[in-house]
C-alpha beads as a LAMMPS data file, in Angstrom:
LAMMPS data file: protein, C-alpha beads

398 atoms
397 bonds

1 atom types
1 bond types

-500.0 500.0 xlo xhi
-500.0 500.0 ylo yhi
-500.0 500.0 zlo zhi

Masses

1 110.0

Atoms # bond

1 1 1 -253.472 167.091 338.236
2 1 1 -251.123 164.739 340.074
3 1 1 -249.050 162.193 338.229
4 1 1 -250.877 158.908 338.862
5 1 1 -249.543 155.479 337.990
6 1 1 -253.116 154.494 337.176
7 1 1 -256.711 155.686 337.340
8 1 1 -259.137 153.077 338.676
9 1 1 -262.756 153.353 337.586
10 1 1 -264.978 152.016 340.363
11 1 1 -264.571 152.015 344.137
12 1 1 -266.069 148.595 344.747
13 1 1 -264.389 145.358 345.813
14 1 1 -262.003 144.990 342.873
15 1 1 -261.170 148.697 342.591
16 1 1 -260.496 149.169 346.296
17 1 1 -258.269 146.084 346.454
18 1 1 -256.380 147.246 343.373
19 1 1 -255.748 150.696 344.856
20 1 1 -254.765 149.232 348.237
21 1 1 -252.312 146.753 346.722
22 1 1 -250.873 149.426 344.418
23 1 1 -250.359 151.634 347.458
24 1 1 -248.543 148.861 349.316
25 1 1 -246.200 148.639 346.291
26 1 1 -245.460 152.371 346.523
27 1 1 -247.593 153.338 343.540
28 1 1 -250.024 156.240 343.308
29 1 1 -253.583 155.726 342.057
30 1 1 -256.797 157.699 341.723
31 1 1 -260.086 155.881 342.300
32 1 1 -263.180 157.345 340.624
33 1 1 -266.474 156.332 342.293
34 1 1 -270.029 157.326 341.254
35 1 1 -271.509 156.968 344.741
36 1 1 -271.078 159.262 347.711
37 1 1 -269.135 156.545 349.555
38 1 1 -266.845 153.711 348.497
39 1 1 -267.820 150.041 348.677
40 1 1 -271.573 150.598 348.295
41 1 1 -272.250 147.039 347.163
42 1 1 -269.951 145.592 349.827
43 1 1 -271.975 147.414 352.491
44 1 1 -275.255 145.731 351.490
45 1 1 -273.838 142.278 350.789
46 1 1 -275.025 139.458 353.016
47 1 1 -277.632 141.723 354.579
48 1 1 -274.892 144.113 355.727
49 1 1 -272.756 141.294 357.144
50 1 1 -270.528 140.647 354.079
51 1 1 -269.610 137.078 353.224
52 1 1 -266.128 138.168 352.084
53 1 1 -264.706 134.875 350.804
54 1 1 -265.314 131.134 350.650
55 1 1 -262.856 128.699 352.193
56 1 1 -263.449 126.135 349.449
57 1 1 -263.050 128.413 346.430
58 1 1 -262.197 126.559 343.231
59 1 1 -262.530 127.335 339.528
60 1 1 -265.506 124.935 339.451
61 1 1 -267.466 127.434 341.569
62 1 1 -267.643 129.894 338.676
63 1 1 -269.793 130.256 335.568
64 1 1 -267.753 131.355 332.556
65 1 1 -267.013 130.393 328.993
66 1 1 -263.532 129.601 330.340
67 1 1 -263.415 129.076 334.134
68 1 1 -259.838 127.721 333.870
69 1 1 -258.829 131.326 333.120
70 1 1 -259.040 131.845 336.888
71 1 1 -256.104 129.531 337.603
72 1 1 -253.528 132.196 336.791
73 1 1 -255.220 134.783 339.026
74 1 1 -256.013 132.448 341.932
75 1 1 -252.436 131.158 341.954
76 1 1 -251.324 134.723 342.774
77 1 1 -253.968 135.515 345.394
78 1 1 -255.466 132.669 347.433
79 1 1 -258.219 132.418 350.017
80 1 1 -255.489 132.327 352.687
81 1 1 -254.182 135.623 351.293
82 1 1 -257.651 137.147 351.683
83 1 1 -257.964 135.915 355.260
84 1 1 -254.484 137.219 356.163
85 1 1 -255.069 140.543 354.416
86 1 1 -258.172 141.375 356.446
87 1 1 -256.592 140.116 359.665
88 1 1 -253.423 142.163 359.145
89 1 1 -254.908 145.395 357.825
90 1 1 -258.399 145.389 359.332
91 1 1 -257.983 143.260 362.463
92 1 1 -260.897 141.241 361.048
93 1 1 -261.233 137.659 362.222
94 1 1 -263.431 135.446 360.059
95 1 1 -266.138 133.070 361.207
96 1 1 -267.240 130.218 358.979
97 1 1 -270.959 129.795 358.390
98 1 1 -272.480 127.130 356.144
99 1 1 -270.634 125.685 353.145
100 1 1 -267.333 127.504 353.735
101 1 1 -268.840 131.003 353.810
102 1 1 -266.593 133.366 355.774
103 1 1 -268.044 136.443 357.512
104 1 1 -266.350 139.039 359.756
105 1 1 -266.768 137.968 363.374
106 1 1 -268.280 141.431 363.943
107 1 1 -270.899 140.662 361.249
108 1 1 -270.335 144.199 359.902
109 1 1 -269.652 144.814 356.216
110 1 1 -268.511 148.325 357.090
111 1 1 -265.419 146.798 358.747
112 1 1 -264.408 145.371 355.361
113 1 1 -264.802 148.776 353.685
114 1 1 -262.952 150.503 356.552
115 1 1 -259.976 148.205 355.959
116 1 1 -259.648 149.692 352.487
117 1 1 -260.399 153.328 353.307
118 1 1 -257.772 153.254 356.079
119 1 1 -255.218 151.569 353.820
120 1 1 -255.837 154.020 350.976
121 1 1 -255.345 156.882 353.435
122 1 1 -252.162 155.373 354.861
123 1 1 -250.634 154.776 351.411
124 1 1 -251.726 158.205 350.069
125 1 1 -254.095 156.974 347.352
126 1 1 -256.738 159.422 346.124
127 1 1 -260.439 158.742 345.724
128 1 1 -263.005 161.036 344.126
129 1 1 -266.599 160.355 345.137
130 1 1 -269.744 161.458 343.261
131 1 1 -267.669 161.216 340.081
132 1 1 -269.000 159.606 336.921
133 1 1 -266.684 158.645 334.073
134 1 1 -268.301 159.608 330.760
135 1 1 -265.720 158.349 328.271
136 1 1 -262.281 156.776 327.980
137 1 1 -260.175 157.288 324.859
138 1 1 -256.875 155.639 323.966
139 1 1 -254.214 158.164 322.945
140 1 1 -250.827 157.572 321.368
141 1 1 -249.450 157.733 324.896
142 1 1 -251.866 156.698 327.630
143 1 1 -255.564 157.483 327.962
144 1 1 -257.898 160.459 328.203
145 1 1 -260.865 160.275 330.586
146 1 1 -263.821 162.644 330.538
147 1 1 -265.502 162.762 333.950
148 1 1 -268.364 164.510 335.683
149 1 1 -267.039 165.350 339.139
150 1 1 -269.877 166.556 341.357
151 1 1 -271.543 168.285 338.406
152 1 1 -268.354 169.700 336.909
153 1 1 -266.909 168.274 333.670
154 1 1 -263.170 167.534 333.741
155 1 1 -260.623 165.824 331.488
156 1 1 -258.002 163.553 333.022
157 1 1 -254.987 161.750 331.584
158 1 1 -253.373 158.528 332.733
159 1 1 -250.828 156.021 331.475
160 1 1 -252.945 153.142 332.730
161 1 1 -256.693 152.686 333.321
162 1 1 -258.371 149.951 335.348
163 1 1 -262.046 149.117 334.789
164 1 1 -263.468 147.862 338.076
165 1 1 -266.866 149.476 337.572
166 1 1 -268.985 146.340 338.067
167 1 1 -271.958 145.162 336.052
168 1 1 -275.660 145.848 335.728
169 1 1 -277.191 144.586 339.017
170 1 1 -278.605 147.098 341.511
171 1 1 -278.994 150.338 339.558
172 1 1 -279.704 152.308 342.742
173 1 1 -276.063 151.681 343.718
174 1 1 -274.812 153.206 340.479
175 1 1 -274.610 149.989 338.457
176 1 1 -274.184 150.489 334.721
177 1 1 -272.923 148.884 331.543
178 1 1 -270.171 151.492 331.174
179 1 1 -267.335 148.939 331.172
180 1 1 -269.095 146.935 328.471
181 1 1 -269.748 150.057 326.378
182 1 1 -266.040 150.871 326.408
183 1 1 -265.218 147.241 325.588
184 1 1 -267.517 147.474 322.561
185 1 1 -265.911 150.764 321.567
186 1 1 -262.616 148.904 321.188
187 1 1 -264.206 145.846 319.521
188 1 1 -263.453 143.538 322.440
189 1 1 -265.405 140.246 322.522
190 1 1 -268.395 140.200 324.898
191 1 1 -270.318 137.183 326.191
192 1 1 -274.090 137.944 326.329
193 1 1 -275.108 139.206 329.764
194 1 1 -278.043 138.290 332.014
195 1 1 -279.019 138.558 335.692
196 1 1 -277.514 135.772 337.834
197 1 1 -278.014 134.662 341.426
198 1 1 -281.534 135.980 340.949
199 1 1 -285.040 134.904 342.115
200 1 1 -287.217 133.226 339.478
201 1 1 -290.813 134.047 338.597
202 1 1 -293.776 131.744 337.962
203 1 1 -296.812 132.821 335.940
204 1 1 -299.791 131.042 334.393
205 1 1 -301.907 128.282 335.883
206 1 1 -299.473 127.418 338.703
207 1 1 -298.858 130.979 339.907
208 1 1 -301.557 130.859 342.601
209 1 1 -300.223 127.555 343.922
210 1 1 -296.756 129.035 344.492
211 1 1 -298.253 132.201 345.987
212 1 1 -300.290 130.105 348.447
213 1 1 -297.003 128.834 349.902
214 1 1 -295.362 132.281 350.125
215 1 1 -293.022 132.450 353.125
216 1 1 -292.440 128.687 353.327
217 1 1 -288.806 127.633 353.227
218 1 1 -287.803 124.016 352.489
219 1 1 -284.343 122.447 352.479
220 1 1 -284.103 120.951 348.988
221 1 1 -281.865 119.732 346.215
222 1 1 -282.404 121.818 343.098
223 1 1 -280.975 120.274 339.945
224 1 1 -280.872 120.194 336.147
225 1 1 -278.741 118.254 333.679
226 1 1 -275.778 120.560 334.373
227 1 1 -275.547 120.848 338.162
228 1 1 -277.298 120.480 341.525
229 1 1 -277.392 122.498 344.765
230 1 1 -278.582 121.478 348.234
231 1 1 -279.808 124.477 350.215
232 1 1 -283.089 126.125 351.159
233 1 1 -285.675 127.231 348.635
234 1 1 -288.216 129.915 349.483
235 1 1 -291.716 130.161 348.038
236 1 1 -292.799 133.735 347.284
237 1 1 -295.870 135.554 345.976
238 1 1 -294.269 135.679 342.532
239 1 1 -292.352 132.395 342.387
240 1 1 -289.204 131.011 343.988
241 1 1 -286.201 132.405 345.823
242 1 1 -283.777 131.198 348.505
243 1 1 -280.122 130.155 348.187
244 1 1 -280.679 127.002 346.091
245 1 1 -282.846 128.899 343.580
246 1 1 -280.341 131.758 343.304
247 1 1 -277.612 129.207 342.635
248 1 1 -279.492 127.300 339.905
249 1 1 -280.515 130.595 338.240
250 1 1 -276.940 131.023 336.999
251 1 1 -277.337 127.742 335.097
252 1 1 -280.897 128.337 333.884
253 1 1 -282.015 129.818 330.553
254 1 1 -285.522 130.998 329.594
255 1 1 -287.723 128.145 328.408
256 1 1 -285.815 125.485 330.347
257 1 1 -287.103 123.395 333.219
258 1 1 -285.311 122.181 336.343
259 1 1 -286.296 119.841 339.155
260 1 1 -286.511 120.091 342.925
261 1 1 -286.016 117.218 345.335
262 1 1 -288.088 118.494 348.251
263 1 1 -286.860 115.733 350.577
264 1 1 -283.209 115.146 349.669
265 1 1 -282.167 113.493 352.928
266 1 1 -284.794 110.735 352.714
267 1 1 -286.124 108.230 350.182
268 1 1 -289.905 108.417 350.028
269 1 1 -290.034 105.064 348.285
270 1 1 -288.461 103.464 351.377
271 1 1 -290.736 105.421 353.715
272 1 1 -293.844 104.183 351.872
273 1 1 -292.483 100.635 351.927
274 1 1 -291.929 100.775 355.690
275 1 1 -295.425 102.178 356.214
276 1 1 -296.886 99.307 354.186
277 1 1 -294.892 96.785 356.237
278 1 1 -296.349 98.191 359.449
279 1 1 -299.948 97.955 358.192
280 1 1 -300.212 101.114 356.077
281 1 1 -303.028 102.517 358.244
282 1 1 -301.809 106.110 358.070
283 1 1 -302.941 108.434 355.320
284 1 1 -300.568 110.016 352.820
285 1 1 -301.072 113.413 354.503
286 1 1 -300.083 111.986 357.903
287 1 1 -296.862 110.535 356.511
288 1 1 -295.963 113.789 354.740
289 1 1 -296.718 115.768 357.907
290 1 1 -293.671 114.071 359.448
291 1 1 -291.460 115.984 357.016
292 1 1 -293.307 119.135 355.897
293 1 1 -295.370 121.928 357.443
294 1 1 -299.136 121.480 357.511
295 1 1 -299.533 124.299 354.976
296 1 1 -297.111 122.634 352.563
297 1 1 -298.840 119.262 352.850
298 1 1 -302.223 120.870 352.198
299 1 1 -300.783 122.494 349.062
300 1 1 -299.617 119.068 347.846
301 1 1 -303.316 118.176 347.735
302 1 1 -303.371 119.756 344.274
303 1 1 -301.196 116.917 342.997
304 1 1 -301.448 114.025 345.471
305 1 1 -304.150 111.733 346.971
306 1 1 -303.618 112.969 350.538
307 1 1 -306.667 111.202 352.004
308 1 1 -305.715 107.731 350.812
309 1 1 -304.244 105.279 353.305
310 1 1 -300.780 104.022 352.412
311 1 1 -302.144 100.446 352.253
312 1 1 -304.600 101.554 349.552
313 1 1 -302.035 103.156 347.266
314 1 1 -301.671 101.691 343.800
315 1 1 -298.215 101.461 342.210
316 1 1 -299.126 104.474 340.085
317 1 1 -300.183 106.472 343.180
318 1 1 -296.954 105.609 344.985
319 1 1 -294.875 106.602 341.947
320 1 1 -296.798 109.885 341.647
321 1 1 -296.017 110.721 345.285
322 1 1 -292.336 109.805 344.954
323 1 1 -291.901 111.729 341.685
324 1 1 -293.778 114.802 342.958
325 1 1 -291.608 115.069 346.070
326 1 1 -288.245 114.036 344.624
327 1 1 -288.618 115.296 341.028
328 1 1 -290.839 118.364 341.341
329 1 1 -290.769 120.014 337.920
330 1 1 -290.374 123.807 337.626
331 1 1 -290.559 125.892 334.456
332 1 1 -290.009 129.539 335.415
333 1 1 -291.475 132.336 333.318
334 1 1 -288.444 134.510 333.899
335 1 1 -286.390 136.166 336.629
336 1 1 -286.691 139.263 338.836
337 1 1 -284.147 141.211 336.782
338 1 1 -280.984 143.129 337.565
339 1 1 -282.382 145.036 340.528
340 1 1 -282.914 141.774 342.435
341 1 1 -279.881 139.947 341.029
342 1 1 -276.746 139.559 343.127
343 1 1 -274.479 139.579 340.072
344 1 1 -274.348 139.677 336.283
345 1 1 -273.590 136.646 334.150
346 1 1 -271.460 137.095 331.014
347 1 1 -269.458 140.216 330.226
348 1 1 -266.067 140.888 328.682
349 1 1 -264.732 137.614 327.301
350 1 1 -261.652 136.286 329.088
351 1 1 -260.156 135.795 325.619
352 1 1 -259.545 139.552 325.553
353 1 1 -257.361 139.499 328.670
354 1 1 -253.922 138.359 329.725
355 1 1 -254.811 135.732 332.372
356 1 1 -251.945 136.751 334.681
357 1 1 -252.308 140.547 334.618
358 1 1 -255.882 141.114 333.320
359 1 1 -254.483 143.629 330.830
360 1 1 -256.321 143.808 327.517
361 1 1 -254.382 142.040 324.782
362 1 1 -253.319 144.571 322.176
363 1 1 -254.182 147.636 324.308
364 1 1 -251.290 148.165 326.737
365 1 1 -252.295 149.898 329.969
366 1 1 -255.998 148.958 329.854
367 1 1 -257.212 146.476 332.495
368 1 1 -260.554 144.890 333.380
369 1 1 -261.445 143.106 336.630
370 1 1 -264.439 142.119 338.736
371 1 1 -268.024 141.761 337.599
372 1 1 -267.627 143.241 334.109
373 1 1 -265.576 140.177 333.112
374 1 1 -267.199 136.870 332.124
375 1 1 -266.498 135.347 335.548
376 1 1 -269.556 134.755 337.758
377 1 1 -269.188 133.047 341.099
378 1 1 -271.681 130.976 343.028
379 1 1 -273.491 132.446 346.010
380 1 1 -271.358 132.283 349.141
381 1 1 -268.334 134.612 348.919
382 1 1 -266.903 133.398 345.610
383 1 1 -267.496 136.661 343.739
384 1 1 -265.640 138.615 346.400
385 1 1 -262.696 136.212 346.203
386 1 1 -262.548 136.813 342.444
387 1 1 -262.735 140.594 342.976
388 1 1 -259.921 140.639 345.559
389 1 1 -257.725 138.360 343.425
390 1 1 -258.350 140.428 340.287
391 1 1 -257.532 143.680 342.100
392 1 1 -254.301 142.177 343.409
393 1 1 -253.227 140.770 340.036
394 1 1 -253.821 144.082 338.241
395 1 1 -251.975 146.072 340.920
396 1 1 -248.834 143.940 340.450
397 1 1 -248.658 145.050 336.797
398 1 1 -249.378 148.768 337.187

Bonds

1 1 1 2
2 1 2 3
3 1 3 4
4 1 4 5
5 1 5 6
6 1 6 7
7 1 7 8
8 1 8 9
9 1 9 10
10 1 10 11
11 1 11 12
12 1 12 13
13 1 13 14
14 1 14 15
15 1 15 16
16 1 16 17
17 1 17 18
18 1 18 19
19 1 19 20
20 1 20 21
21 1 21 22
22 1 22 23
23 1 23 24
24 1 24 25
25 1 25 26
26 1 26 27
27 1 27 28
28 1 28 29
29 1 29 30
30 1 30 31
31 1 31 32
32 1 32 33
33 1 33 34
34 1 34 35
35 1 35 36
36 1 36 37
37 1 37 38
38 1 38 39
39 1 39 40
40 1 40 41
41 1 41 42
42 1 42 43
43 1 43 44
44 1 44 45
45 1 45 46
46 1 46 47
47 1 47 48
48 1 48 49
49 1 49 50
50 1 50 51
51 1 51 52
52 1 52 53
53 1 53 54
54 1 54 55
55 1 55 56
56 1 56 57
57 1 57 58
58 1 58 59
59 1 59 60
60 1 60 61
61 1 61 62
62 1 62 63
63 1 63 64
64 1 64 65
65 1 65 66
66 1 66 67
67 1 67 68
68 1 68 69
69 1 69 70
70 1 70 71
71 1 71 72
72 1 72 73
73 1 73 74
74 1 74 75
75 1 75 76
76 1 76 77
77 1 77 78
78 1 78 79
79 1 79 80
80 1 80 81
81 1 81 82
82 1 82 83
83 1 83 84
84 1 84 85
85 1 85 86
86 1 86 87
87 1 87 88
88 1 88 89
89 1 89 90
90 1 90 91
91 1 91 92
92 1 92 93
93 1 93 94
94 1 94 95
95 1 95 96
96 1 96 97
97 1 97 98
98 1 98 99
99 1 99 100
100 1 100 101
101 1 101 102
102 1 102 103
103 1 103 104
104 1 104 105
105 1 105 106
106 1 106 107
107 1 107 108
108 1 108 109
109 1 109 110
110 1 110 111
111 1 111 112
112 1 112 113
113 1 113 114
114 1 114 115
115 1 115 116
116 1 116 117
117 1 117 118
118 1 118 119
119 1 119 120
120 1 120 121
121 1 121 122
122 1 122 123
123 1 123 124
124 1 124 125
125 1 125 126
126 1 126 127
127 1 127 128
128 1 128 129
129 1 129 130
130 1 130 131
131 1 131 132
132 1 132 133
133 1 133 134
134 1 134 135
135 1 135 136
136 1 136 137
137 1 137 138
138 1 138 139
139 1 139 140
140 1 140 141
141 1 141 142
142 1 142 143
143 1 143 144
144 1 144 145
145 1 145 146
146 1 146 147
147 1 147 148
148 1 148 149
149 1 149 150
150 1 150 151
151 1 151 152
152 1 152 153
153 1 153 154
154 1 154 155
155 1 155 156
156 1 156 157
157 1 157 158
158 1 158 159
159 1 159 160
160 1 160 161
161 1 161 162
162 1 162 163
163 1 163 164
164 1 164 165
165 1 165 166
166 1 166 167
167 1 167 168
168 1 168 169
169 1 169 170
170 1 170 171
171 1 171 172
172 1 172 173
173 1 173 174
174 1 174 175
175 1 175 176
176 1 176 177
177 1 177 178
178 1 178 179
179 1 179 180
180 1 180 181
181 1 181 182
182 1 182 183
183 1 183 184
184 1 184 185
185 1 185 186
186 1 186 187
187 1 187 188
188 1 188 189
189 1 189 190
190 1 190 191
191 1 191 192
192 1 192 193
193 1 193 194
194 1 194 195
195 1 195 196
196 1 196 197
197 1 197 198
198 1 198 199
199 1 199 200
200 1 200 201
201 1 201 202
202 1 202 203
203 1 203 204
204 1 204 205
205 1 205 206
206 1 206 207
207 1 207 208
208 1 208 209
209 1 209 210
210 1 210 211
211 1 211 212
212 1 212 213
213 1 213 214
214 1 214 215
215 1 215 216
216 1 216 217
217 1 217 218
218 1 218 219
219 1 219 220
220 1 220 221
221 1 221 222
222 1 222 223
223 1 223 224
224 1 224 225
225 1 225 226
226 1 226 227
227 1 227 228
228 1 228 229
229 1 229 230
230 1 230 231
231 1 231 232
232 1 232 233
233 1 233 234
234 1 234 235
235 1 235 236
236 1 236 237
237 1 237 238
238 1 238 239
239 1 239 240
240 1 240 241
241 1 241 242
242 1 242 243
243 1 243 244
244 1 244 245
245 1 245 246
246 1 246 247
247 1 247 248
248 1 248 249
249 1 249 250
250 1 250 251
251 1 251 252
252 1 252 253
253 1 253 254
254 1 254 255
255 1 255 256
256 1 256 257
257 1 257 258
258 1 258 259
259 1 259 260
260 1 260 261
261 1 261 262
262 1 262 263
263 1 263 264
264 1 264 265
265 1 265 266
266 1 266 267
267 1 267 268
268 1 268 269
269 1 269 270
270 1 270 271
271 1 271 272
272 1 272 273
273 1 273 274
274 1 274 275
275 1 275 276
276 1 276 277
277 1 277 278
278 1 278 279
279 1 279 280
280 1 280 281
281 1 281 282
282 1 282 283
283 1 283 284
284 1 284 285
285 1 285 286
286 1 286 287
287 1 287 288
288 1 288 289
289 1 289 290
290 1 290 291
291 1 291 292
292 1 292 293
293 1 293 294
294 1 294 295
295 1 295 296
296 1 296 297
297 1 297 298
298 1 298 299
299 1 299 300
300 1 300 301
301 1 301 302
302 1 302 303
303 1 303 304
304 1 304 305
305 1 305 306
306 1 306 307
307 1 307 308
308 1 308 309
309 1 309 310
310 1 310 311
311 1 311 312
312 1 312 313
313 1 313 314
314 1 314 315
315 1 315 316
316 1 316 317
317 1 317 318
318 1 318 319
319 1 319 320
320 1 320 321
321 1 321 322
322 1 322 323
323 1 323 324
324 1 324 325
325 1 325 326
326 1 326 327
327 1 327 328
328 1 328 329
329 1 329 330
330 1 330 331
331 1 331 332
332 1 332 333
333 1 333 334
334 1 334 335
335 1 335 336
336 1 336 337
337 1 337 338
338 1 338 339
339 1 339 340
340 1 340 341
341 1 341 342
342 1 342 343
343 1 343 344
344 1 344 345
345 1 345 346
346 1 346 347
347 1 347 348
348 1 348 349
349 1 349 350
350 1 350 351
351 1 351 352
352 1 352 353
353 1 353 354
354 1 354 355
355 1 355 356
356 1 356 357
357 1 357 358
358 1 358 359
359 1 359 360
360 1 360 361
361 1 361 362
362 1 362 363
363 1 363 364
364 1 364 365
365 1 365 366
366 1 366 367
367 1 367 368
368 1 368 369
369 1 369 370
370 1 370 371
371 1 371 372
372 1 372 373
373 1 373 374
374 1 374 375
375 1 375 376
376 1 376 377
377 1 377 378
378 1 378 379
379 1 379 380
380 1 380 381
381 1 381 382
382 1 382 383
383 1 383 384
384 1 384 385
385 1 385 386
386 1 386 387
387 1 387 388
388 1 388 389
389 1 389 390
390 1 390 391
391 1 391 392
392 1 392 393
393 1 393 394
394 1 394 395
395 1 395 396
396 1 396 397
397 1 397 398
């Protein structure tokens, strides 16, 4: 067994960055990864294209009991640092898509992973694949790790241990609650976890209505009393998906409702007024057809008097149309669970960690970063920026 400065549990975004940065500082680490290749979740992100950061990253783009905790980490590793890192070590140029989302110009997530695998090779870091960590125990000096390496049980020792093993989403990629189990073992505070950035389900009397619109995408503003997002929503056979729905899901709790403005760039009240002023001869359906697909307008027939001419609308009818389009009420039954979630909400409370180093307070040499911590970014590259920054911050303290 070599003498490692640290053992890193998890070869995902945070773990790979931590090992790479440690290597650049002349340190020696061992990365333990359950899968048969590193960066499994990176490889599938963004449909295999990998939205690796967001140009407008701010603490306000994160869900946490204490988002200001991020200030100390983000002051050490910025978005510019991420851009420069991948340009310098991976020859990866970024291209901005919508809302500050940065993708490799090659559109290949594997180029992001290759940046790390090459850097780990060049700096002589070790990585064991197909290796599951079964337990971590604090000793008087350092830590003992029990691992299953390709079917063989081994015991390892290290002065420092980094948990970068992710959260619960996407079990087929080796996701587990291992980091949280160890946190509980040492009585560390945990914020309740739930799927986030996840599609939402609709059941009951309205289920068929949503299913009838399956495949229809509408640019919308989705909002509740906490926040709003303007992006596409997607109707599905089981409810709602699309970027705006994934975003609001992080701020939604079972039993709550939220609203959708299905026409955020226009004011239907003004449109109806203009139609009236020009005679109001067109029917409600004809006016709505200017803005929605025929299938969507037909579906609105469940709620709206589509066959009435605008001139014949009562005040109550006009208000019903305006409220239905701009304040469409949604009460989901639930969500599609961890297998369809992009990330996990909640996790190890930031109160347990030193905000500069991410070392556990009171347990020297034990670090947590990435998804297992109560830091959940919006859709659009924010979670990767947190992972890179966390990996960097931990590496500086190893």
